[in-house]
N, C-alpha and C positions, 0 to 999 in steps of 0.2 A: 843514183848517180851509178853504182856501180854497171848494171845493166846498160845503161846509155855509154859509161868507156868502153865495153863490151863491143857493142855495138857498133863503133864508131872505130874500134883496132878491127871488127872483122873486112867494114869497108874498105879502111887501110891495104888489109891484105892484097883486094885485088886493084887500088891503086884507082879508087871511087876518088872522081874531081868533085868541086866544088857545092863540098857540104855545108848544110846548114841546119842549125838546130833552133827549133822552137820551141818555148816554155807554154806550154798549150795549159799548167795550170789557171783554172778562173775562166778559159777561154775553152774549155771542152770539161765536159765531165768525163768522159769515157778513157783520157788518155794522158798522160801529163806532158809528155814529149813528141816532138817531132821531127823526124828526120829525114831531107830529101836531098839525096844524090844525083851524081852524074855519072854514067859509065860508056864505054864506046859499043859496046852489043853486047844481045839479048844473051850469049854463050856467055860475056863477064855478069852480067845480074845473074844468071843462076849458079856462077859461081859463089856473089856474095850471095844467095840465099843460104847455101849450104854452112857456109861459115858462121855465119848469125847462128841459125842452129844447131851448130854441132858444139862450139864459144859458148854460146847461154846455156846449153845442157850441162858444159864445161862446169860451170857454175850456179847449178840449179838452176836455171828457167827454163820458160820453155818458148816456143812461138807457139802463139795459136792458131795464125792460120797463114798463107800463100797466097795471094793472086794473082792471074798475073802470068803464071811461070811461061819460061822461053819467049817475055815477050818483050817489049820497047818498051813497058813501065810495068814495075812490078811491085805492090805491095804487100809488106810485110808485117803483121801485126804481131806484137808482142807485149799484147796488154797492153802497160805503163807507155810502151814506146813505137810509133805509127815509123811503119822506114817508107818511104817513097824513094826507087830506085829508074832511075830514068835515062832512055837516050838522051843524047844534046837535042835532038829534033823534038820527041814526045816532053820536053821538060818545058822547052820552048813556046809550044802549042798549047800546052795545058794551063802554064802560068799560073803554078801554085804559089811560088814566092810572090806575085804580085797579089794575089787574094787575100795574102798572110803579111803583108808588109809590116803591117800594125803592130804584129807579136812579137814581144819581147823575144830575141835571141841570145841565144848561151852559145860565148864565143869556146873553140876548142882547147884554149888555157884554161879555161876553166874547168874542164872534165880530165884533163892529161895529165 
């Protein structure tokens, strides 16, 4: 949960909106949590990926990979947590929230 809280705090730094956290334990063998967040621009996405990387390193974790830098959909693989950062248009277009609608969600209040 420490990693998840750090990622959420990093998203808060850039004022990411509409954060949804899915509990993927028992759903995916590859990661425990998936976070989806909305940002306003690819520049904001670039900033949040930098914050995630730096903030995780501060607590002893690393980012495995970042896909889609400077685009409207950035994927940050943090081993146990997968983070999707979308512009509003891309989030609506790909509708990951609809795909995972049956997966249990974690409320922000549970990790803060």
